[in-house]
C-alpha positions in Angstrom: -11.5 -43.4 32.2 -11.1 -39.8 31.5 -7.4 -38.5 31.1 -6.9 -35.5 33.2 -5.2 -32.6 31.4 -1.9 -31.4 32.7 -1.8 -27.8 33.4 1.7 -26.5 32.2 2.6 -23.4 34.0 4.7 -20.9 32.5 7.6 -19.2 34.4 7.3 -15.5 35.1 10.3 -14.9 32.7 8.4 -16.4 29.8 5.2 -14.4 30.6 7.2 -11.2 30.7 9.1 -12.0 27.5 5.7 -12.6 25.8 4.3 -9.3 27.0 7.4 -7.5 25.9 7.0 -9.0 22.5 3.3 -7.6 22.4 4.4 -4.3 23.6 7.1 -4.0 20.9 4.7 -5.0 18.3 2.3 -2.2 19.4 4.9 0.3 19.6 5.9 -0.3 15.9 2.2 -0.2 14.9 1.9 3.2 16.7 5.1 4.6 15.0 3.7 3.7 11.6 0.4 5.5 12.4 2.4 8.5 13.5 4.1 8.6 10.2 0.9 8.4 8.4 -0.6 11.2 10.5 2.5 13.3 9.7 2.2 12.8 6.0 -1.5 13.9 6.2 -0.7 17.1 8.4 2.3 18.1 6.2 0.0 17.8 3.1 2.1 15.2 0.9 0.4 15.7 -2.5 1.0 14.3 -6.0 2.7 16.6 -8.4 0.3 18.5 -10.6 -0.1 17.7 -14.2 1.0 21.1 -15.3 4.3 20.8 -13.5 5.0 17.3 -15.2 4.3 18.8 -18.7 6.7 21.7 -17.8 9.4 19.3 -16.8 9.0 17.2 -19.9 9.1 20.4 -22.2 12.3 21.4 -20.3 13.8 18.1 -21.0 13.5 18.9 -24.9 10.3 17.0 -25.7 7.9 18.4 -28.1 4.1 18.6 -27.2 3.4 16.0 -29.9 6.2 13.7 -28.6 4.7 14.0 -25.0 1.2 13.3 -26.3 2.3 10.2 -28.3 4.3 8.9 -25.1 1.2 9.4 -22.9 -1.0 7.4 -25.5 1.6 4.7 -25.6 1.5 4.4 -21.9 -2.3 4.3 -21.6 -2.6 1.8 -24.4 0.0 -0.6 -22.9 -1.4 -0.4 -19.3 -4.9 -0.3 -20.2 -7.0 -2.5 -17.9 -10.3 -4.0 -18.9 -13.0 -5.3 -16.4 -15.7 -7.5 -17.4 -19.2 -7.6 -15.7 -20.9 -10.6 -14.8 -23.2 -10.3 -17.8 -20.3 -10.2 -20.2 -18.8 -13.3 -18.6 -22.0 -15.1 -19.0 -22.4 -14.2 -22.6 -18.8 -15.7 -23.3 -19.9 -19.0 -21.8 
C-alpha cells in the first residue's frame, strides 16, 4: 500500500511573510549595487605613489628611511607561489 502524501497548505499570512522577506533581501541587494555604482561614477581612486612619498617626507622621514621601510614591508609580506612542476619535484 502506498502512503498518500499530505498536502500542507500554508496560510496567506505565511505566504505574504515569505514574500516580504524575499522583497527585503532584494532591496538590500539593490542598495549595495547602487553604492558600488556611485563609487564607480564618483571615481574612487587609490592614492598615488607620489602623494604617499610626499606625506612620508612631511612626517620627517628621510628617503633612505622610507626605502628601508618599504623593503622590510615587501620582505615580510612576500608571497611565493609554486607551480605544479615545482610541487612534483619536491615529492
